[in-house]
N, C-alpha and C positions, 0 to 999 in steps of 0.2 A: 306310923299311920295317923296318930292323933295330931302330930305336928303338921302333917300334910293337910289334914282336914281343916285345921284352923287357918293355915296359910291360904288355901283355896277359898274358904269362906271370906277371909279378910280381903282378898283380891277382888272378889265380886262386890262386896259391900263398899270397898273404897271406890271402885270404878263408878258405881251408880249413885252412891250417896256421899261417900267421904270426900271425893274431889269437888263435887258441887258445893258442899258445905265449906271446904277450905277456900275455894276461890271466891265464894261470897264473903268470907271473912276479909280477904284482901280487898274486895270491893268496898267494904265499909270502913276499913281501918288503914288501908294503904292506897287510898284513892289518888289517881293522877288526873289532873284536869286537862282540858283541851281548849285551846284558844280558837274557838269556832266563831266565824263571822262571815257575812256575805262577801264573796269575791267572784270574779267572772273571768277566769283564765280560759283559753281555748280548750275545747273538749272534743275528743273523737270517740264516738260510740262504735264498737266493733262487734259484729254479729257473725259467727260462723254457723252455717246452716247446711243441712243435707236433706233434700226432699221435703222442703217446708212450704210447698205451694198453698196449703190450706190456711196458713197463718201469717205469712210474711207481709202481705199488703196491710193487714190490720195492724201488725206490729210496727211497721214503718210509720203509719199514720199516727200511732200513739206516740212515737218518739218525736215526730215532727211537731207535735202539739205540746211538747215540754215547755215549761215556763223557764226558758233560758234564752239569752240573746241569740237570735238566729244566725248572726254573722260569726258567732264563736262556737257553733255546734255543727259538726259534720257527722254523718252516719255512713259507716263502711260495712257493706254486706259481702261476705266471702262465701260463695256457694262451693261446698266441698264435693265436687263431682256429682252434683244432683242430676238425677235422670228424669225428673218431672218438670213442671213449669215454674220452678222456684225462681230462676233467673228472669224469665219473662214477666212474672208477677211483680218482682222487685223493681224491674225497669219500667213497669207501668206507672210507678209513682214518679210523677214529674216534679223533680225538685233538684236544684243545683247543690243542695246539701247532702244528697244521697248518691253514693258511688257504689256500683256493683261490680264485683270481680268474680268471674266464673272459672274455677279451677277444673281442669279436665278429669283429673284423677281423684278418687275418694281416698285421700291419704290420712284422714282423721282430723278431729277438731284441733289438736295441738298445732299442727303445721298450718292449718287454715288461720288460726289466731296469729301465729307468727307472721304470716303473709299480710294479714290485715293491719297489724300494728306497724309493720315495716312501711306500709303505704299511708299510714295515718300522719296527721300534721299537728294534732292537738298536744298541748302541754300535759293534759290529763287524758287517760284512757278509761272509758267506762265499758265494762263487759256486760253484754246482754244476750239472752237467748231469743229464739224466734217465736216462742209461744206466749210467754207471759206479757203482762202489761204493766207499765210504770204509772204510779200516781203522778199527777201533773207536775209536782215540785220535787220529784225523786232525785233528779240530777242535781238540782240546786242544793238540796240537803246534803248530798254526798260531797259536793265540791266545797261547801262551807268549811268542812273540817280541814281542808288542805291549807287554810290560812295559818295553821300551826305547822311550822317547818319540821317538827319532829314526826309528823304523820306521813306515811308513805303509801298506805292502802286503807280504803274505807269500804266496809261491806254494808249493804242495805239489808232490809228485812223482808222476808217472804210471808205474805198473808194468804191463807187458803180461803177461797170463796166457798160458801156452802153448796153442797151437791147432794140432793136427795137420793141420788142413785148410788152413792158411796156407802158401803157397809162398814167402813173402818174410820169414818170421819171423826168420831169421838176419840179414838185411840191416836190417830194422827195429830189431832188438835192437842191432846195431852202431851204427846212426844215433842211437838214443836214448842210448846210453852216451856217444857223442861229444857230443851236445847237452847232456846233463846235466853232463858235465865242464866245459863252457863256463859253464853257469849257476851251478854251484857256485863257480867261480873268480870270476865277476862278483859274486856275492853276498858272498863272503868279503872282497873288496877294495872293496866299495862298494854298487852296485845292479845288479840283473838288468834286462835289457831285455825287459820283458814277463813274462807269467806262464803257468802251465799252466791252460788255459781251464776245465777241469772241476774244479779245486780251487785256489782262491786266496781270500785274505781282505784286506779293507781297513778303514781307519777310516771309518766312515760320514760323518763331518764333512768328509772330503777328497774325496768323490765328486763328479764333474762329470758331469751328464747327457750321455749319448751322442747324437751326431747320428743321425737316422734312417738306417737302412741300413748302419750300421757293422758290418763283418764281424768285425774283430779287437778285440772289447772287452777281451780279455786282453792286448793290447798298449797300446791307447790309454788305458785306465784306469790301469794302472801308470805309464805315461809322464806322465800328468796329475799323479799323486802325486809322482813324482820332480821334476817341475817346481815343486812346492810345497815342495821342500827336504827331503822325507822319503825314507828308504831303501826300496828294494824288494828283499826277500830271497827266497832259495830255501831251503825247509825240507825236507830229504830224509827226515825222520822222519814227515812228514805225507803219507800215501800213499793214492792212489786206484787202483783196479784196473780194467783194461779188456781187451778182446780185440784182438789185433793185426789189422791189415787182412788180409783173406783172400788178396788177390793184388795185383799191381802196378796193375791197373785201378782197384781200390778206393782204393789209396793215391794214384794219379794224381788222382782226383777230389778227394780231401782236400787234396792239395798245391796243385792249381790254385786252389782256393778260398782257401787260406791265403795264397798268393803274390799273388793278386788283391787280397786284403785289405791286404797290405803296400803295394802300389801305391796303393790307395785311401787309406791313411793320409796319404800325402803331399798329397793334395787336401783331405782333411778337416781335417788339422792341419798346415799348412805350417810352423808354428812349430818343428816337430820338426827342421828343417834349420838353425835359427839357434842358434849357440852361446850367445848371451846369454839365450835362452829355454829351451834344452834342456841341462841340466847334465850329461847323459850322452850327448852328441852322438857322441863318438868310438865308444862302445860301440854306439850305435844304428846308425850307418853301417856299422860293421864286422860286426855280427851280423845285421842285417836287410837293409840296402840293398845291400851289396856282393854278397850272394847273388842279388839280382835282376839284377845287371849281369854276373855270371860267364858265363851262357850266351851273351850277345852277345860277350863277350871270347873265348870258345871258338871262335866262328865266325870272328872276325877273326884269331885266332891260326892257325887252319888255313889260311885263305886266304893270310895273310902268309908262313907257312912254305913253302907251295907255290911262292910266287913268288921266294923267296930261294934263292941257290945256296950251295954249301958242304956239306961232309960232315955237320957237326953239325945243320944245318937240315934236311937230307934225312933224317937219322936221326930227328929229332924228328917230321918229317912222317910217316915210316913208323910210328912209335909211335902217333901220333894216328889214322892210318888203321886200324891194328890194333885200337885201342880202339873206334872207331866200327863197325868190322866185327864185332867180338865182340858189341857191343850190338845190331847189326842182326840177327845170327844169332839172338839171344835173342828178338827181336821176331817174326821170320818163323817161327822154329821154337821155340815155347814149351817143348817138352820138353828142349831143350838147356840150359835154365836150371838143370837139376840140377847142372851144372858151376859151381862157385863163381865162377870168373873171368868166365864169361858172365853169370851173374846179377848180379854186382856191377857190371859195366860197363853192363848194361841198366838196372839200378836207378838208378845215378848219372846216366846220360844222360837217363832218363825224368824224374828230378827237375828237371834243368836245362831240359829242354824244357817242363816244367810252368811254369817261371818265365816263359817266353815266352808260353805260353797264358794265364797269369794276367795278364800285361800286356795281351794282346789283350782278355781278358774285361773288364778295368777300362777300357781305352781305348774300348771299344764300348758302355759303359754296362751291362755284364752284372752288375756288383756289386749292383745294386738287388735282384736275385733270387737272390743267391749264398748267402744263409744257409741252412744245413741243420743243424737241431739235433742230428742224429746224427753229424755230422762230428767226428772227433777232432782235438785240437790238441796 
């Protein structure tokens, strides 16, 4: 029992503190440089959208205003069985650089992306969503990294705009700072595990068609590129803007979808777990898979500490109960979340329960309908 206690505690601490510290060590002591310089290859921006009439026109205007040679930038919109005015709104943008394809069936984002990339002509593919906006130089900043032949994929950075209606803005801001710290360290020392779904670019020649129903194209595609021996980078100067989730319920839905997608990856691409096929296995396990295991470790840790005797085990039991009690108060009495300790404990516990919900969603076949184009990554 004592061994189980320490193993579970070590797993939790490694996931949220140990790995970030280790990867930051590599960042400072095993730094790999990138030969970044201005280049202008042909670029295709591919947007898969379902029922995005409220944002698609503004999105296309934003992309058309990018600081990149107009004759080298095409924009491909693939409407994935939209039942609203998405197609009409996109076609209302009069530009020879914009091509709109209307798929009759809603077969999911993965197949829509496959279709769009098949129709594209650019040497580089930039993936974008229908809701966010790019900073004017976002594409130029992504592309500059491809001057280095070792680079196969480059992820941009998502910035959340302030929203006075959001009651988890501080927690989301802290989470993204933490996440971006890890991604910068991974990038500087080798490769990032995954990309920011609404803003990343790849070499078209390295693209592998996505299996139908894939939720996390922004993880599977970069991992496919890393498997081919190319680096996956994080470019903090290539920026997309979005609005933070309004509340914990909205963030819960996003998180369940994302974590279900991580479980799905293991069934879609089991090669991710084999070191002779996945050159960034340690990073993948530490950054993605360990977070799926932590909530189960938390359960075992609480049970184990309740059964063990001794002052320190009882003290640790008390701390866990206090943590879960604080989170429960935040759930039952939402107004108490104005207190930072309550909101932080509630937010952290909710994110870990979402991992269990994501597992259930994947295990029961719920991933087939899990894609929602408006969900942030």
